[in-house]
N, C-alpha and C positions, 0 to 999 in steps of 0.2 A: 175514572181516571187509568189512564193505562202507564202500568209500571214501570214496565221495559220498555230499551230505548230500541231493541230488536223488535222486538212486535209493530214498534212504530213504522219501522223501514218495512217491514213484511206488509204492511196493510197499505204502503202507500203504492208499493209494486205491487199487489193484488189488484188494486183497483187501477191504474195506469194501463194496466195490460191483461190481454185476452187470456184466458187458459182453457182448456178444451179439455172436457172430460171423457173421460177413455167408455166406448161402445165396441162390445165384440162385433165381426165381423155378418154375422148371424142374425144377429138381434132383428126382430119385426119391428120394434119400435124403441123407442126413448121418452123416457117422462123425464122433463128438465126445464132447469130453471136458470139461464145463462144471464141473465141481465147483471149489469154489476152497475151502482150507484153510493151505496152504501156498505156497513160492514156491524157483525154482531161480533160485542167483545165476551168470550166466555174466562173464566178465570176460578177457577175451582165448581163450578156450576155444572147444569145439566141443559141443555139446547136438545129441544125434539122439534122435528120438519116434518109435518104430514103429507101425506101423495095418494094419488090414485091409479092402479096399473093401467096402463095404457091397449091392453088387449088382451086374452086368454092366452094364456102359457106358462113361462117362467120367467122371474127375477134372475138373468146371470147377471149383473155385477154393477156396484155403486161404487160413486164418486163423489165427496164431497169436497171441495175444494178450502182448504185452510193453511195459514201461515202459524204454525207452531211454537210455542215456548216450553221447553220440560219442566228444567229446574230440578229435574230427578224424579218428576213424575210419569203419568202416562195417561192414556185417553183410553175410556171403552166404547167402541162403536158399534153399534148391535141395529139389525133391523125385525121391528115388532108386526105381526097381523095386526086387524082389528080389534083381535081383542087383548092385544096386548102381552101375545106369547111370542118369546123371544124365537125369530125364525135364521136367525146368523149373528155371531159376534165375532168381534179382533180388537185385542188389545194393542194399539198401535204407543211404541216409546222411540226413546231415539235412535236408536238400531233400526229400527224397521220402519219409520219414517222416511216415503220418498221426498221430502220437501219442499209440496205442493200441495198436499190433498193428501184424504184419508182413505183408503182404497178396500173394499171387500171386493174379490172376484175370486171366478169358479164358483158362480151361485148355483144355484137349481130350486129355489123354493114357485111351487104351484100357484097359480093367481087367475083369478078369472077378471073379464073386463069391467074396470070399475073397482074392483077391491081395493080396501084402505091398506096402506101401511103407515110406519113411524118410522124417519130414521133418529137415532137419538146418539149423542156426543155427549159423555159423561168424563169430567177435566177431573183427574185423582191427584192425590197427594202434592199440591203444587203448581201442578200444569195450567197453563193457558194457552189462548188461541185467540186468533181473528180469522172470521169467518166473513168473507165480501157476500154481498147479495143486493137486494134492492127492496124499496120501500116503494113501489111503482105497483100499488092493487090489481093492474090490467096484464103485469108480469107473475105474476102469482100463479104456484105449482100446487101448494096448500096453505100449509098454518104453521108460522113457528111460534115455537113459546119458549122463555127462557125461565129457568127453575118455574113453572106453571104459566107465569103472566105472558098473555098475547103481545107479539111486539111489532105487528104491523109491517112486519118484514117476512123474507125469504132467504134463505142460505142461496145459496150457488152448490146444486149439485146437480147430478145425471146420474138415472135409474134404469140398464137396457132390459128389455121383457122379449125373450125370446119364444117362440112353438115350440111347449112339450114334445117330447122325447118319449119312446114304448119305454124306456128302461125304468121310470117313473111309474108305471102299473107295477113291474117286478119289484119294486123297491117296497112299495104300500103291502106284497101278500109275504114279507122279509126272504123271497128265494135270491133276491141280489142288490144291489145297489150301484150306479152309476154318479153317485154323487162327489164333488171332490176326488180325494184320490181314493176312495172305494173299488175294488174291483170287484168282477164278478167272483162267486166262489165255486168256479170249475176246478178249479187246479189247488184247491184246498186241502189240505191236511183234514178234514174235520169230520163231524160227525153229527149227526141232529138226534137231540135227547128230549127228554120232556122229565119233570120231577128231578131235576140234575141234584145230586146230594150237597157236595159244596158245604161240607162243615166245617163252620169255623168257632174259635174258641170266643169268652164271651157273657154275661149274664142275656142278652139278647142279640140278637141281629137282622140286621137289613135285607131283603133277598131278594131276586127276582132269579127263579131256578127252571125257567124253562127256555127252549129252543127250538127254533122251526128254520132254522138255517145258517149261516155262516158271513160272517163280512170281513174282509180281508183290508186292514191299510197298511199301504205302501208308504211308507217315509209320510213325515206328516204329525197329526196331532190329532188325541182322542179325549172327549172329556165327558164321564157319566156321573151324573148327577142321582145323587139319593138320598133318604129322609133318616134322621137317626134317630132309630127305636125306643132310647131310654135317655134319660141324663149319665150323662160319663165321661168316659174316653173310648175310642177307637182305637181297637190294641190288634185287630186283624183283619185282611180280606182276601178274598180268592175269587179269580176270576177263569171261568170255562175258558183256554186259550191253548186248542191243543198244535197250534205251531206256531214258533218265535225263529225266525230266521239266527241262526248259529252268528257268529265273531261279530255282533254287533252290543254295544252299551246303552239300554233303555233306561231315561229317565222318567221317576213319575213323582205326584206330588199330592198330599192330600190339603185340601184348603175350606174354608167357609166360602157360600158362595157368594160374595162378594171380594175373594181374590185371597183375603187374608190366611198364609200358609200355615198348615198347622203341622204337616212334617214331610218330608221327602227322600229319596234315596234313588238305587237303581237297582237294574236287575238285568239277567242275561238269559240265552236259550238255557242254561244249567238251574234256574230256578222253578222249570216247569217240572210237574210231576204227575205223571197220568192225568197231562193234557189238562192239567190246572196249575195256575201261577197264583202261588203264595207270598203277598207281602206283610209286613207286618209294621207299627207305626209304636215309637216311644213317649208320647208327648202330643198335649192337647185336647182340649175340652170339648164337649157338644150338649147343646140342651134338646130334649127329647122335641122331636118334629122338626127340627131346625137341617134344614137342605145344607150338603155336603156337594163336594163337588170332589173326584178322584181323574187326575189329568195323566196321562202319557204321552211323552213325547218319542217319537220312533225317527232318527238320523236317515238320511237319504241312503236309497238304497236296501234297505232293511221292511222287514213284513211280520208284522203278527196276523194270525186267523185267530177269531172271538166268535163266540158259540152266540147266537143272539135272538129277539123273539121279537118281530113286526106286529107294533102297537099303535094303538089311538089313545091307549089312557097312557096319564101321566102321575101315577098313584106311586109309582115305586121312583120315577123322576126321568130324565131327558138326558139323551144322549145328542152330543157335536161331533161330528169331526170337521176336522182343520175349521173351526170355529162355526160350524154349520150344523143346526139342528136335521136329524134324520128320524124316519120312522122305525126306530129299534129303540131297545132297550139292553145290553149284554146280560150275558147270563154270572151274577159275579153275588158272593154274599159279604156283609159286614159285619164283624164283632165286637160289639160295645161292652167294656164293663162297666157298669151302675158305680157313681160313687156318692157319695155322701156331699152338704151344701159345703162342708170344709175341704174334702180331695177336689172339689171344682173350683171354688174358690184360691187354693193354693196352685193348680196347674191351667188357671185362664189360659184366656187366647191374647194376653196382654193390655188389654182393653181395661179402664176406667172409666168407673162413670162421669162425666164433664156434665155441668149446669152452669147457665148464665142467668145474674139477675143485675140488673141496674136502678141508679137513682138518682137525680130527681126523676120522677116522669111524670109531664111531660120534661123535658130538658131544656139547659137555653144555652150558656156559652159553653158550658161544662159538665162531665157525665162521670158518676164511679159506678165502674163496673166490676164486680163479684163474682170470681171463678172459682165454682168446687170442684172439687178433684185434682188429680195430678197430671199438669203436659206433659209434651215432649219437648226437647230441645226444639228449639226454633218453632215455637208455635206460633200463630198469627192473629192475632183478633184485630177484627175490622169493623168498622160502620160502613153499612151499603145503603145505595138509594134506592129506590122503590122495583128498579128495574137489575136490582142486584149486581149493580157494577160498585166497586169498593171506592171509596170515598178519603178515608184515614184508618190507619193502620197500626198499628204496635206489635212487636217485636216480643214475647214472652221470654223469659229464663226456664227450663226444666224445673220441676218437682211441684207441690204444692204452695199456691199463692196466700198468704196471709192476708193482705195489705189488698185492698183495689185495684182494681187499676184505674187510670185517668183519662180521662179524654180533652185536654185542657182548648182546643183549636176550635170548637165549632159553632162560632158564631157568625164564620161565612156559612152555614146551610141554612137553605129556607124553611118555614115551616110545614110540617108535614110529617109523614111515615117513610121513616128508616126502620134497619135491619142490624142486629148486632151478630157478628158470626165471629166461632173457634174456630178455628184448625188446628189440632194435634194430632201429625201423623196422619194415618187415614181417617181419625176422627171428625167431624166435623158437626157443631151445634149453633144454633139461633132462634135469636128471641124479637120479634116487633119492638120499637120503642116509638115514642113523638116528640117530635121538637115543636115548643109554642112559638 
């Protein structure tokens, strides 16, 4: 059941008109599913669309046609390779949505003929969208799944593939990268180092202390993931950054890899001493082995030079520049102050464990649902069909719910398997239920 009138209008418009997907002029070929006779509705769920590369070269662009309703939320759009390793990602919000599609451009993802990739759309924090497509098996370019269940449909999308460039070989050995907004290191104020000091405060530290080259980021963003070495709190990070262009304010954030922000701040060129940038953090907790992300936004016209090492291993983490993974890790160290269980409980990331239980099972015309844990204002409890589409919804008030939540209007549902889903902020929990 589609709950948004604007989405209904978007669906009608998308089904009635032909929308052309993007493709760079120098593309060698396109992988495209351009037939429309149906649609896929995504409401806080995950859609995956498989495809196979049409040539040896690089994926240069991706466009997925979609009519989006943000409702204060956002979409994470990713490209995964056949090992499900992220190769590019983009967060689509109401501010950068173009009105008709989700676009990942300026890509340079190496591929061989028939290499398999997966496009992923994750609707977060109440966002929903209509993705037009086809249910004609003769038109399928891959396989689409919603919440892991096969749809017998394909979304409308276009992927551009072009021949590789010599710069890709240079990027692999760490000399330079021509991916996104990364420029050659020739004019960088730089050094090449091994066994960098990068001493940080804390009981333990997560660090990558080697470099065999320099990456220049000219505007745009970069995001370096790493793993917490102990349970506690990140208090400090140092980056080997020999050059930061003056007269610009750069913003940074430390977050869990799912996007939940732990802390954020700003820095300028004056925060760089002896080729090292020091960042400090005053809140947030982490678990041992948890993947974290340090993201830096560079304003248009600015430039930073970072010491980095060309890597094939992801033991430390993975670097993304303008949302695209690159074969480097920057030289950095993060200091973590260990904490007791009480300390972590008092300074966690704001999440409270949630759980659902329901009775009677199987249910008939009515169902009672017990919610364990405190929910946030505007939390939503939904009954979903087997494809994950919402059928019934109840809005909950903030806090702990002492009394069960009652659904009394389930008599129109057919016997079968359904799901209960609770959406509270960025948390989502679900259980399977059965109607007799």
